[in-house]
TIDO-123029 format. One record per residue (C-alpha): residue in one letter; residue number from 1; x, y, z. Coordinates in nm, 2 decimals, always signed. Each point is the difference from the previous one (the first is absolute). Layout:
(a,NUM,(X,Y,Z)),
...
//
This chain:
(a,1,(-0.87,-5.35,+5.56)),
(v,2,(-0.20,+0.32,+0.00)),
(s,3,(+0.09,+0.07,+0.36)),
(l,4,(+0.37,-0.02,-0.08)),
(c,5,(-0.02,+0.25,-0.28)),
(s,6,(+0.16,+0.34,+0.07)),
(s,7,(-0.12,+0.19,-0.31)),
(n,8,(-0.30,+0.02,-0.24)),
(a,9,(+0.22,-0.15,-0.28)),
(q,10,(+0.06,-0.31,+0.20)),
(k,11,(-0.37,-0.03,+0.08)),
(d,12,(-0.08,+0.02,-0.37)),
(v,13,(+0.24,-0.29,-0.07)),
(v,14,(-0.17,-0.20,+0.27)),
(m,15,(-0.34,+0.08,-0.14)),
(a,16,(+0.11,-0.10,-0.35)),
(a,17,(+0.14,-0.33,+0.13)),
(r,18,(-0.32,-0.07,+0.19)),
(a,19,(-0.21,+0.08,-0.31)),
(e,20,(+0.21,-0.25,-0.21)),
(f,21,(-0.03,-0.26,+0.27)),
(h,22,(-0.38,+0.02,+0.02)),
(l,23,(-0.02,+0.01,-0.38)),
(t,24,(+0.21,-0.32,-0.02)),
(k,25,(-0.25,-0.17,+0.23)),
(g,26,(-0.29,+0.11,-0.22)),
(r,27,(-0.14,+0.26,+0.24)),
(v,28,(-0.02,+0.27,-0.27)),
(e,29,(-0.24,+0.24,+0.19)),
(l,30,(+0.23,+0.02,+0.30)),
(a,31,(+0.30,+0.03,-0.22)),
(a,32,(-0.16,+0.29,-0.19)),
(k,33,(-0.06,+0.18,+0.33)),
(y,34,(+0.37,-0.01,+0.08)),
(m,35,(+0.10,+0.09,-0.35)),
(a,36,(-0.22,+0.32,+0.03)),
(q,37,(+0.21,+0.11,+0.30)),
(v,38,(+0.33,-0.03,-0.18)),
(k,39,(+0.14,+0.32,-0.14)),
(a,40,(+0.02,+0.05,-0.38)),
(s,41,(+0.38,+0.02,+0.01)),
(l,42,(+0.02,-0.36,+0.11)),
(r,43,(-0.30,-0.14,-0.18)),
(s,44,(-0.17,+0.23,-0.26)),
(f,45,(-0.37,+0.03,-0.05)),
(e,46,(+0.03,-0.10,-0.37)),
(r,47,(+0.20,-0.32,+0.07)),
(t,48,(-0.22,-0.11,+0.28)),
(s,49,(-0.32,+0.06,-0.19)),
(v,50,(+0.13,-0.20,-0.30)),
(h,51,(+0.13,-0.27,+0.23)),
(l,52,(-0.35,-0.05,+0.14)),
(a,53,(-0.21,+0.06,-0.31)),
(l,54,(+0.16,-0.21,-0.28)),
(p,55,(-0.06,-0.35,+0.14)),
(a,56,(-0.37,+0.06,+0.00)),
(l,57,(+0.02,+0.09,-0.37)),
(g,58,(+0.18,-0.32,-0.07)),
(v,59,(+0.33,+0.17,-0.07)),
(s,60,(+0.32,-0.13,+0.15)),
(i,61,(+0.24,+0.23,+0.20)),
(p,62,(+0.35,-0.04,-0.13)),
(m,63,(+0.14,+0.22,+0.28)),
(d,64,(-0.14,-0.23,+0.27)),
(r,65,(+0.09,-0.36,-0.10)),
(s,66,(+0.04,-0.08,+0.36)),
(l,67,(-0.38,+0.02,+0.07)),
(s,68,(-0.12,-0.31,+0.17)),
(s,69,(-0.29,-0.21,-0.14)),
(e,70,(-0.22,+0.12,+0.29)),
(a,71,(+0.07,+0.36,-0.09)),
(r,72,(-0.07,-0.05,-0.37)),
(d,73,(-0.33,-0.18,+0.07)),
(a,74,(-0.12,+0.27,+0.24)),
(l,75,(+0.09,+0.28,-0.24)),
(s,76,(-0.15,-0.16,-0.31)),
(s,77,(-0.32,-0.10,+0.17)),
(s,78,(-0.10,+0.34,+0.13)),
(n,79,(+0.08,+0.37,-0.01)),
(m,80,(-0.04,+0.03,+0.38)),
(g,81,(+0.37,+0.06,+0.06)),
(l,82,(+0.00,+0.29,-0.25)),
(l,83,(-0.32,+0.13,+0.14)),
(t,84,(+0.14,+0.00,+0.35)),
(y,85,(+0.32,+0.17,-0.11)),
(l,86,(-0.17,+0.27,-0.20)),
(s,87,(-0.25,+0.06,+0.29)),
(d,88,(+0.28,+0.07,+0.24)),
(r,89,(+0.18,+0.22,-0.25)),
(l,90,(-0.32,+0.19,-0.05)),
(r,91,(-0.03,+0.08,+0.37)),
(l,92,(+0.37,+0.11,+0.01)),
(s,93,(-0.06,+0.22,-0.31)),
(k,94,(-0.30,+0.16,+0.17)),
(a,95,(+0.21,+0.07,+0.31)),
(k,96,(+0.26,+0.17,-0.21)),
(g,97,(-0.27,+0.20,-0.19)),
(d,98,(+0.10,-0.14,-0.34)),
(d,99,(-0.32,+0.04,-0.20)),
(v,100,(+0.15,-0.12,-0.32)),
(a,101,(+0.11,-0.33,+0.16)),
(c,102,(-0.34,-0.03,+0.17)),
(a,103,(-0.18,+0.04,-0.34)),
(m,104,(+0.23,-0.25,-0.17)),
(i,105,(+0.00,-0.27,+0.27)),
(g,106,(-0.38,+0.05,+0.06)),
(a,107,(-0.07,-0.06,-0.37)),
(w,108,(+0.22,-0.31,+0.00)),
(l,109,(-0.16,-0.14,+0.31)),
(t,110,(-0.34,+0.05,-0.15)),
(e,111,(+0.10,-0.19,-0.31)),
(l,112,(+0.14,-0.28,+0.21)),
(h,113,(-0.31,-0.03,+0.21)),
(l,114,(-0.21,-0.01,-0.31)),
(n,115,(+0.22,-0.27,-0.15)),
(e,116,(-0.02,-0.20,+0.32)),
(r,117,(-0.38,+0.02,-0.02)),
(t,118,(+0.00,-0.11,-0.36)),
(r,119,(+0.23,-0.30,+0.07)),
(a,120,(-0.21,-0.10,+0.30)),
(g,121,(-0.32,+0.00,-0.21)),
(l,122,(+0.15,-0.18,-0.29)),
(a,123,(+0.21,-0.25,+0.19)),
(g,124,(-0.03,-0.36,-0.12)),
(s,125,(-0.15,-0.13,+0.32)),
(p,126,(-0.25,-0.28,-0.03)),
(a,127,(-0.22,+0.15,+0.27)),
(k,128,(-0.20,+0.31,-0.09)),
(k,129,(-0.05,+0.09,+0.37)),
(q,130,(+0.38,+0.00,+0.05)),
(r,131,(+0.04,+0.23,-0.30)),
(a,132,(-0.27,+0.23,+0.13)),
(r,133,(+0.17,+0.02,+0.34)),
(g,134,(+0.33,+0.09,-0.17)),
(a,135,(-0.17,+0.27,-0.21)),
(s,136,(-0.18,+0.13,+0.31)),
(g,137,(+0.32,+0.02,+0.20)),
(s,138,(+0.17,+0.19,-0.29)),
(n,139,(-0.29,+0.24,-0.01)),
(a,140,(+0.02,+0.06,+0.37)),
(l,141,(+0.38,+0.08,-0.03)),
(l,142,(-0.07,+0.24,-0.29)),
(h,143,(-0.27,+0.18,+0.19)),
(q,144,(+0.21,+0.02,+0.31)),
(f,145,(+0.29,+0.14,-0.19)),
(l,146,(-0.21,+0.26,-0.18)),
(s,147,(-0.18,+0.11,+0.32)),
(s,148,(+0.31,+0.01,+0.22)),
(n,149,(+0.22,+0.18,-0.25)),
(a,150,(-0.26,+0.23,-0.16)),
(d,151,(+0.18,+0.31,+0.13)),
(i,152,(+0.34,-0.12,-0.12)),
(v,153,(-0.05,-0.12,-0.36)),
(d,154,(-0.10,+0.23,-0.29)),
(a,155,(-0.38,-0.02,-0.06)),
(r,156,(+0.01,+0.07,-0.37)),
(t,157,(+0.27,-0.26,-0.07)),
(t,158,(-0.17,-0.26,+0.22)),
(v,159,(-0.34,+0.03,-0.16)),
(s,160,(+0.16,-0.02,-0.34)),
(v,161,(+0.17,-0.32,+0.10)),
(l,162,(-0.33,-0.14,+0.13)),
(s,163,(-0.19,+0.09,-0.31)),
(s,164,(+0.27,-0.16,-0.23)),
(h,165,(-0.07,-0.33,+0.17)),
(d,166,(-0.37,+0.01,-0.06)),
(v,167,(-0.07,+0.04,+0.37)),
(h,168,(-0.36,+0.04,+0.11)),
(a,169,(-0.10,+0.36,+0.06)),
(v,170,(-0.10,-0.07,+0.36)),
(e,171,(+0.36,-0.08,+0.09)),
(c,172,(+0.11,+0.32,-0.15)),
(a,173,(-0.27,+0.18,+0.19)),
(g,174,(+0.12,-0.14,+0.33)),
(y,175,(+0.36,+0.11,-0.06)),
(a,176,(-0.10,+0.34,-0.12)),
(a,177,(-0.22,+0.06,+0.30)),
(a,178,(+0.28,-0.10,+0.23)),
(a,179,(+0.23,+0.23,-0.19)),
(a,180,(-0.24,+0.29,+0.05)),
(d,181,(-0.05,+0.02,-0.37)),
(v,182,(-0.37,+0.05,+0.01)),
(g,183,(-0.05,+0.06,-0.37)),
(t,184,(+0.17,-0.32,-0.11)),
(a,185,(-0.18,-0.20,+0.27)),
(i,186,(-0.34,+0.12,-0.10)),
(n,187,(+0.05,-0.05,-0.37)),
(a,188,(+0.14,-0.34,+0.05)),
(s,189,(-0.29,-0.10,+0.23)),
(l,190,(-0.26,+0.12,-0.25)),
(h,191,(+0.17,-0.18,-0.28)),
(a,192,(+0.02,-0.33,+0.19)),
(y,193,(-0.37,-0.07,-0.04)),
(p,194,(-0.26,+0.17,-0.20)),
(g,195,(-0.25,-0.08,+0.27)),
(k,196,(-0.07,+0.06,+0.36)),
(d,197,(+0.32,-0.15,+0.15)),
(g,198,(+0.23,+0.25,-0.17)),
(a,199,(-0.22,+0.29,+0.12)),
(l,200,(+0.00,-0.13,+0.36)),
(d,201,(+0.37,-0.03,+0.00)),
(t,202,(+0.03,+0.35,-0.14)),
(i,203,(-0.23,+0.13,+0.28)),
(r,204,(+0.22,-0.17,+0.25)),
(v,205,(+0.31,+0.17,-0.14)),
(l,206,(-0.17,+0.34,+0.00)),
(g,207,(-0.12,-0.05,+0.35)),
(d,208,(+0.35,-0.09,+0.13)),
(a,209,(+0.19,+0.27,-0.18)),
(p,210,(+0.04,+0.35,+0.14)),
(f,211,(-0.29,+0.21,-0.10)),
(e,212,(+0.22,+0.27,-0.15)),
(q,213,(+0.15,-0.25,-0.24)),
(a,214,(-0.32,-0.19,-0.07)),
(e,215,(-0.24,+0.29,-0.05)),
(p,216,(+0.06,+0.07,-0.38)),
(f,217,(-0.04,-0.37,-0.07)),
(f,218,(-0.34,-0.01,+0.17)),
(y,219,(-0.12,+0.25,-0.26)),
(k,220,(+0.19,-0.16,-0.29)),
(h,221,(-0.13,-0.35,+0.05)),
(a,222,(-0.34,+0.06,+0.17)),
(f,223,(-0.20,-0.12,-0.30)),
(a,224,(+0.20,-0.32,-0.04)),
(l,225,(-0.05,-0.08,+0.37)),
(l,226,(-0.37,+0.08,-0.02)),
(a,227,(-0.05,-0.21,-0.31)),
(r,228,(+0.17,-0.31,+0.16)),
(a,229,(-0.09,+0.03,+0.37)),
(p,230,(-0.26,+0.28,+0.03)),
(m,231,(-0.10,-0.04,+0.36)),
(a,232,(+0.35,-0.06,+0.13)),
(a,233,(+0.12,+0.30,-0.19)),
(a,234,(-0.27,+0.23,+0.13)),
(k,235,(+0.07,-0.11,+0.36)),
(c,236,(+0.37,+0.07,-0.05)),
(f,237,(-0.07,+0.35,-0.14)),
(l,238,(-0.23,+0.08,+0.28)),
(a,239,(+0.26,-0.12,+0.26)),
(k,240,(+0.25,+0.24,-0.15)),
(y,241,(-0.23,+0.30,+0.01)),
(s,242,(+0.12,+0.11,+0.34)),
(e,243,(+0.35,+0.00,-0.13)),
(g,244,(-0.08,+0.24,-0.29)),
(l,245,(-0.12,-0.21,-0.29)),
(s,246,(-0.22,+0.23,-0.20)),
(p,247,(-0.35,-0.12,-0.10)),
(s,248,(-0.01,+0.27,-0.27)),
(k,249,(+0.31,-0.15,-0.17)),
(l,250,(-0.14,-0.35,+0.03)),
(l,251,(-0.34,+0.10,-0.14)),
(p,252,(+0.10,-0.03,-0.37)),
(s,253,(+0.09,-0.36,+0.06)),
(f,254,(-0.33,-0.08,+0.17)),
(m,255,(-0.18,+0.17,-0.28)),
(h,256,(+0.19,-0.20,-0.26)),
(y,257,(-0.08,-0.32,+0.19)),
(e,258,(-0.37,+0.08,+0.01)),
(r,259,(+0.00,+0.09,-0.37)),
(r,260,(+0.17,-0.32,-0.08)),
(r,261,(-0.26,-0.19,+0.20)),
(k,262,(-0.28,+0.16,-0.20)),
(q,263,(+0.18,-0.06,-0.33)),
(m,264,(+0.04,-0.37,+0.07)),
(k,265,(-0.36,-0.03,+0.12)),
(n,266,(-0.12,+0.16,-0.32)),
(e,267,(+0.20,-0.24,-0.20)),
(g,268,(-0.18,-0.28,+0.18)),
(n,269,(+0.32,-0.21,+0.05)),
(m,270,(+0.08,+0.08,+0.36)),
(v,271,(+0.23,-0.27,+0.15)),
(i,272,(+0.08,+0.02,+0.37)),
(t,273,(+0.24,-0.29,+0.02)),
(e,274,(+0.37,+0.04,+0.06)),
(s,275,(+0.27,-0.12,-0.24)),
(v,276,(+0.34,-0.07,+0.13)),
(s,277,(+0.29,-0.05,-0.24)),
(d,278,(+0.38,-0.01,+0.05)),
(s,279,(+0.18,+0.30,-0.14)),
(s,280,(+0.36,+0.10,+0.00)),
(v,281,(+0.12,+0.35,+0.08)),
(q,282,(+0.06,+0.21,-0.30)),
(i,283,(+0.21,+0.31,+0.03)),
(e,284,(-0.08,+0.29,-0.22)),
(g,285,(+0.27,+0.20,-0.17)),
(k,286,(-0.10,+0.33,+0.15)),
(l,287,(-0.02,+0.04,+0.38)),
(s,288,(-0.26,+0.24,+0.13)),
(y,289,(+0.14,+0.02,+0.36)),
(d,290,(+0.29,-0.12,+0.20)),
(g,291,(-0.12,-0.36,+0.01)),
(v,292,(-0.02,-0.23,-0.30)),
(e,293,(-0.32,+0.06,-0.18)),
(l,294,(-0.17,-0.33,-0.10)),
(r,295,(-0.26,-0.03,-0.27)),
(i,296,(-0.36,-0.05,+0.13)),
(d,297,(-0.28,-0.08,-0.24)),
(t,298,(-0.35,+0.13,+0.05)),
(p,299,(-0.21,-0.25,+0.20)),
(s,300,(-0.16,-0.25,-0.23)),
(r,301,(-0.37,-0.07,+0.01)),
(e,302,(+0.06,-0.32,+0.19)),
(a,303,(+0.21,+0.18,+0.26)),
(f,304,(-0.25,+0.28,+0.05)),
(l,305,(-0.22,-0.03,+0.31)),
(d,306,(-0.34,+0.17,+0.00)),
(d,307,(-0.10,+0.13,+0.34)),
(e,308,(-0.24,+0.29,+0.05)),
(s,309,(+0.09,+0.04,+0.37)),
(p,310,(+0.36,+0.12,+0.02)),
(t,311,(-0.04,+0.34,-0.16)),
(v,312,(-0.30,+0.09,+0.22)),
(k,313,(+0.16,-0.13,+0.32)),
(y,314,(+0.33,+0.19,-0.06)),
(l,315,(-0.17,+0.33,-0.08)),
(e,316,(-0.24,-0.03,+0.29)),
(g,317,(+0.29,-0.10,+0.23)),
(a,318,(+0.21,+0.29,-0.12)),
(i,319,(-0.28,+0.25,+0.06)),
(k,320,(-0.05,-0.14,+0.35)),
(l,321,(+0.37,+0.04,+0.07)),
(g,322,(-0.03,+0.37,-0.09)),
(c,323,(+0.04,+0.03,-0.38)),
(k,324,(-0.15,+0.33,-0.12)),
(s,325,(+0.06,-0.03,-0.37)),
(t,326,(-0.30,+0.10,-0.21)),
(s,327,(+0.10,-0.23,-0.28)),
(v,328,(-0.02,-0.30,+0.24)),
(f,329,(-0.34,+0.11,+0.12)),
(n,330,(-0.13,+0.05,-0.35)),
(y,331,(+0.12,-0.34,-0.13)),
(l,332,(-0.15,-0.18,+0.30)),
(i,333,(-0.33,+0.17,-0.09)),
(i,334,(+0.03,-0.13,-0.35)),
(l,335,(+0.07,-0.36,+0.12)),
(f,336,(-0.30,+0.02,+0.24)),
(s,337,(-0.22,+0.14,-0.27)),
(d,338,(+0.09,-0.30,-0.23)),
(m,339,(-0.12,-0.25,+0.26)),
(e,340,(-0.35,-0.14,-0.01)),
(d,341,(-0.04,+0.03,+0.37)),
(e,342,(-0.05,+0.36,+0.12)),
(v,343,(+0.07,-0.06,+0.36)),
(p,344,(+0.38,+0.06,-0.02)),
(l,345,(-0.04,+0.33,-0.18)),
(h,346,(-0.28,+0.12,+0.23)),
(r,347,(+0.21,-0.09,+0.31)),
(f,348,(+0.30,+0.17,-0.14)),
(l,349,(-0.19,+0.32,-0.07)),
(s,350,(-0.17,-0.01,+0.34)),
(t,351,(+0.35,-0.01,+0.16)),
(h,352,(+0.17,+0.28,-0.20)),
(l,353,(-0.28,+0.24,-0.10)),
(p,354,(-0.03,+0.31,+0.23)),
(n,355,(-0.27,-0.02,+0.27)),
(r,356,(-0.15,+0.34,-0.10)),
(p,357,(-0.09,+0.12,-0.35)),
(s,358,(+0.29,+0.19,-0.15)),
(k,359,(+0.09,+0.16,-0.33)),
(t,360,(+0.37,+0.02,+0.07)),
(y,361,(+0.18,-0.31,-0.12)),
(k,362,(+0.37,+0.09,+0.02)),
(a,363,(+0.03,-0.09,+0.37)),
(s,364,(-0.09,-0.37,-0.06)),
(p,365,(+0.21,-0.24,-0.21)),
(l,366,(-0.32,-0.14,-0.14)),
(d,367,(-0.09,+0.17,-0.32)),
(m,368,(-0.37,+0.02,+0.05)),
(p,369,(-0.10,+0.14,-0.35)),
(y,370,(+0.21,-0.27,-0.17)),
(a,371,(-0.15,-0.27,+0.23)),
(l,372,(-0.35,+0.12,-0.09)),
(r,373,(+0.07,-0.01,-0.37)),
(v,374,(+0.15,-0.35,+0.02)),
(v,375,(-0.30,-0.13,+0.20)),
(l,376,(-0.26,+0.16,-0.23)),
(k,377,(+0.18,-0.13,-0.31)),
(t,378,(-0.04,-0.36,+0.12)),
(g,379,(-0.38,+0.04,-0.01)),
(r,380,(-0.03,-0.19,+0.33)),
(h,381,(+0.11,+0.04,+0.37)),
(f,382,(-0.26,+0.28,+0.04)),
(r,383,(+0.01,-0.01,+0.37)),
(s,384,(+0.37,+0.10,-0.01)),
(a,385,(-0.09,+0.28,-0.24)),
(v,386,(-0.27,+0.12,+0.24)),
(k,387,(+0.26,+0.01,+0.28)),
(l,388,(+0.23,+0.21,-0.22)),
(y,389,(-0.29,+0.24,-0.08)),
(m,390,(-0.07,+0.03,+0.37)),
(a,391,(+0.37,+0.08,+0.06)),
(f,392,(-0.03,+0.28,-0.24)),
(g,393,(-0.31,+0.13,+0.17)),
(m,394,(-0.21,-0.06,-0.31)),
(r,395,(-0.31,-0.15,+0.16)),
(q,396,(-0.23,+0.05,-0.29)),
(q,397,(+0.22,-0.20,-0.24)),
(a,398,(+0.05,-0.26,+0.28)),
(v,399,(-0.38,-0.03,+0.04)),
(e,400,(-0.05,-0.02,-0.38)),
(l,401,(+0.24,-0.29,-0.02)),
(a,402,(-0.11,-0.17,+0.32)),
(i,403,(-0.36,+0.00,-0.12)),
(k,404,(+0.10,-0.23,-0.29)),
(v,405,(+0.19,-0.26,+0.21)),
(d,406,(-0.13,+0.03,+0.36)),
(p,407,(-0.31,+0.22,+0.08)),
(d,408,(+0.06,-0.06,+0.37)),
(m,409,(+0.35,+0.16,-0.03)),
(a,410,(-0.16,+0.29,-0.18)),
(r,411,(-0.24,+0.06,+0.29)),
(e,412,(+0.28,-0.02,+0.25)),
(i,413,(+0.19,+0.26,-0.19)),
(a,414,(-0.30,+0.22,-0.01)),
(r,415,(-0.05,-0.03,+0.38)),
(e,416,(+0.36,+0.12,+0.05)),
(s,417,(-0.06,+0.33,-0.19)),
(i,418,(+0.05,+0.31,+0.21)),
(t,419,(-0.22,+0.27,-0.16)),
(a,420,(-0.37,-0.04,-0.03)),
(e,421,(-0.01,+0.12,-0.36)),
(e,422,(+0.26,-0.26,-0.11)),
(q,423,(-0.18,-0.27,+0.20)),
(k,424,(-0.33,+0.07,-0.16)),
(r,425,(+0.16,+0.00,-0.35)),
(l,426,(+0.16,-0.34,+0.06)),
(w,427,(-0.32,-0.15,+0.14)),
(l,428,(-0.19,+0.13,-0.30)),
(m,429,(+0.26,-0.18,-0.23)),
(i,430,(-0.06,-0.32,+0.20)),
(a,431,(-0.38,+0.03,-0.02)),
(r,432,(+0.01,+0.07,-0.37)),
(n,433,(+0.21,-0.31,-0.06)),
(a,434,(-0.23,-0.21,+0.23)),
(a,435,(-0.30,+0.11,-0.21)),
(a,436,(+0.18,-0.07,-0.33)),
(g,437,(+0.08,-0.35,+0.11)),
(g,438,(-0.37,-0.10,+0.06)),
(m,439,(-0.21,-0.22,-0.21)),
(i,440,(-0.23,+0.12,-0.28)),
(d,441,(-0.32,-0.04,+0.20)),
(g,442,(+0.14,+0.24,+0.26)),
(k,443,(-0.04,-0.23,+0.30)),
(d,444,(+0.38,-0.03,+0.08)),
(v,445,(+0.05,+0.37,-0.07)),
(v,446,(-0.22,+0.10,+0.29)),
(v,447,(+0.17,-0.25,+0.23)),
(n,448,(+0.34,+0.12,-0.09)),
(v,449,(-0.09,+0.37,+0.04)),
(a,450,(-0.17,-0.07,+0.33)),
(s,451,(+0.32,-0.17,+0.12)),
(v,452,(+0.20,+0.30,-0.09)),
(l,453,(-0.24,+0.23,+0.19)),
(n,454,(+0.03,-0.22,+0.31)),
(d,455,(+0.38,+0.00,-0.02)),
(c,456,(+0.06,+0.37,-0.05)),
(g,457,(-0.27,+0.11,+0.26)),
(p,458,(-0.26,+0.28,-0.03)),
(d,459,(+0.25,+0.27,+0.07)),
(v,460,(+0.18,-0.06,-0.33)),
(l,461,(-0.27,-0.11,-0.26)),
(s,462,(-0.38,+0.01,+0.00)),
(i,463,(-0.25,-0.18,-0.22)),
(e,464,(-0.04,+0.31,-0.21)),
(d,465,(+0.38,-0.01,-0.09)),
(v,466,(-0.03,-0.35,-0.14)),
(l,467,(-0.34,+0.02,-0.16)),
(p,468,(+0.14,+0.11,-0.34)),
(f,469,(+0.21,-0.32,-0.02)),
(l,470,(-0.31,-0.22,+0.03)),
(p,471,(-0.18,-0.13,-0.32)),
(n,472,(-0.34,+0.14,-0.10)),
(f,473,(-0.17,-0.32,+0.11)),
(a,474,(+0.12,-0.17,+0.31)),
(q,475,(-0.13,-0.18,+0.30)),
(i,476,(+0.06,+0.24,+0.29)),
(d,477,(-0.11,-0.23,+0.29)),
(r,478,(+0.35,+0.00,+0.14)),
(i,479,(+0.02,+0.38,+0.01)),
(q,480,(-0.37,+0.08,+0.05)),
(d,481,(+0.05,+0.12,+0.35)),
(d,482,(+0.29,+0.22,-0.11)),
(i,483,(-0.21,+0.15,-0.28)),
(c,484,(-0.29,+0.06,+0.23)),
(s,485,(+0.23,+0.17,+0.25)),
(a,486,(+0.14,+0.21,-0.27)),
(l,487,(-0.34,+0.10,-0.12)),
(t,488,(-0.11,+0.09,+0.35)),
(s,489,(+0.32,+0.20,+0.05)),
(y,490,(-0.06,+0.18,-0.33)),
(s,491,(-0.36,+0.08,+0.10)),
(s,492,(+0.12,+0.15,+0.33)),
(k,493,(+0.26,+0.20,-0.18)),
(i,494,(-0.25,+0.13,-0.25)),
(e,495,(-0.24,+0.11,+0.28)),
(r,496,(+0.28,+0.17,+0.19)),
(l,497,(+0.11,+0.18,-0.31)),
(m,498,(-0.35,+0.11,-0.09)),
(k,499,(-0.04,+0.14,+0.35)),
(e,500,(+0.33,+0.19,-0.03)),
(m,501,(-0.11,+0.13,-0.34)),
(n,502,(-0.32,+0.14,+0.15)),
(e,503,(+0.19,+0.17,+0.28)),
(c,504,(+0.23,+0.16,-0.24)),
(e,505,(-0.29,+0.12,-0.21)),
(h,506,(-0.16,+0.17,+0.31)),
(n,507,(+0.33,+0.16,+0.09)),
(c,508,(+0.04,+0.13,-0.35)),
(e,509,(-0.34,+0.16,+0.01)),
(d,510,(+0.08,+0.17,+0.33)),
(l,511,(+0.32,+0.14,-0.15)),
(r,512,(-0.17,+0.13,-0.31)),
(e,513,(-0.26,+0.17,+0.21)),
(e,514,(+0.26,+0.16,+0.23)),
(i,515,(+0.20,+0.13,-0.30)),
(t,516,(-0.32,+0.15,-0.15)),
(n,517,(-0.07,+0.17,+0.33)),
(l,518,(+0.35,+0.13,+0.03)),
(n,519,(-0.02,+0.16,-0.34)),
(a,520,(-0.31,+0.19,+0.09)),
(s,521,(+0.10,+0.11,+0.35)),
(s,522,(+0.14,+0.35,+0.10)),
(m,523,(+0.17,+0.15,+0.31)),
(t,524,(-0.04,+0.36,+0.15)),
(m,525,(+0.31,+0.16,+0.16)),
(r,526,(+0.03,+0.34,+0.17)),
(s,527,(+0.23,+0.26,-0.15)),
(d,528,(+0.21,+0.03,+0.31)),
(a,529,(+0.05,-0.38,+0.04)),
(r,530,(+0.34,-0.10,+0.14)),
(c,531,(+0.20,-0.33,-0.02)),
(a,532,(-0.08,-0.22,+0.30)),
(i,533,(+0.37,-0.09,+0.03)),
(t,534,(+0.20,+0.32,-0.08)),
(n,535,(-0.27,+0.25,+0.07)),
(k,536,(+0.09,+0.18,-0.33)),
(a,537,(-0.27,+0.19,-0.19)),
(l,538,(-0.09,-0.21,-0.31)),
(m,539,(-0.13,+0.29,-0.22)),
(f,540,(+0.33,+0.19,+0.03)),
(d,541,(+0.22,-0.30,-0.09)),
(n,542,(+0.04,-0.13,-0.35)),
(e,543,(+0.04,-0.37,+0.13)),
(s,544,(-0.26,-0.26,-0.07)),
(f,545,(-0.23,-0.11,+0.29)),
(y,546,(-0.25,-0.27,+0.10)),
(v,547,(-0.35,+0.06,+0.14)),
(f,548,(-0.17,-0.29,+0.19)),
(p,549,(-0.37,-0.04,+0.08)),
(s,550,(+0.08,+0.05,+0.37)),
(g,551,(+0.09,+0.36,-0.08)),
(y,552,(+0.37,-0.03,+0.05)),
(v,553,(+0.23,+0.15,-0.26)),
(y,554,(+0.37,-0.11,-0.06)),
(l,555,(+0.28,+0.13,-0.21)),
(e,556,(+0.14,-0.27,-0.23)),
(s,557,(+0.36,+0.02,+0.13)),
(a,558,(-0.10,+0.00,+0.37)),
(l,559,(-0.24,-0.29,-0.05)),
(m,560,(+0.27,-0.21,-0.18)),
(e,561,(+0.25,+0.06,+0.28)),
(e,562,(-0.26,-0.10,+0.26)),
(v,563,(-0.09,-0.34,-0.16)),
(k,564,(+0.35,-0.10,-0.10)),
(p,565,(+0.09,-0.16,+0.34)),
(y,566,(-0.30,-0.23,-0.04)),
(l,567,(+0.08,-0.12,-0.34)),
//
């Protein structure tokens, strides 16, 4: 019949007749497909929709008394005919660009799918498995409809319809994510469960969404994600670092998480189990962004997971990836300082402190003065404090602190000293501490001091340098040879000095005698004497002159000019 039609109007008549034929035979879904292709002038949308909808509601159709029993049974038992008709009309409306019709039909279809799911779950079937299969099939149809038409229907209206049916938040999240409404998807996922499952679903939504849309929600919900799934959240944040997720903006959430951990530990009621409860989506009256804002409560004590690893792993990972934020470095120093084990802190400082001592800190993201204050405030982790002192070039302070915790470290620092004066000063500090740590009888004092002398070598300290640190009464058998060597050295020095003093005394006597002779000596000069250089007569020139025992006479000016080249 269609092949014999010469116009669209004739084809519409054939389609309408074909629809009535299939409806009469009880094939409502096939009939609905043909009805959707008929123009409104021949069969209106309102008439067709009422025709398909009323039997399922138990309402008779006065205008269609000619319906067969098969058609009535099929229409009253299910809304599949109406669903098929509206789905085809939705696609036609989308092709025409009719947004109003898409929003209206989409909302209606959502209501019908929800109604079908309710009917399938509450059907009076004697078999529970059969009812479960029916509800599962309806859920699949609902999810398929929402996912495939996410870009057609209106997101706000659809979520409102879902929430009015007490739909689980996870279902809203799946639709919102498919509709690219990241805000609604995240809020719905977090509200689904107060525990880990909701957070993991939120992380999945954030990971799948375009980063430009998801970025503000990372910062907004970071604490909720950390509280419920700390390690998974930290890994997700770290994976997004290369895309531009800022560690500095996430840092307040990590700090809040750590503060909450400490607070719950102090209360002594830490619970690390997960509590899962069904919740419906609740829409707030005021929307904070384009999507529907859903109310999310603060994670309860039962939903909060205590894990000390995520914050450290994220901050370390961000630094390895190139983060240069001083605040991130500083907070990581705080976390390391709070640990009982000093190894992570010492390893971190060894990696990021400058190789050479420096007093300029602006070039490095690590705030060295702040780090030193934090470490010293803890009253432990002294090896790390020593490393910071060395980075500042403050060897004396480093040795003073190292002496208290590790004398071997103090000796190693003293060996690395550059100047002899500083090296001697540091070794004297070590020797003084070694002497102070001895026993009252003085036996250990001598042993400790002897060990210091052996380590530093004779070029740095001698026995006479450390004798003032020894007690008045002590057994000196361990340093007897050193003392004897020192006394022998002193004796040699004294003899040498006495010899030098005698020589000086003789020289002084000779000088005094020569001076006395010079004061009593006189020279005779002829009256016609002339300068040996200029041959000028001395008596007729007013210039000063010099007379030598050899008999030569020189004018002062001529003599000065003569000796200047030799000066």
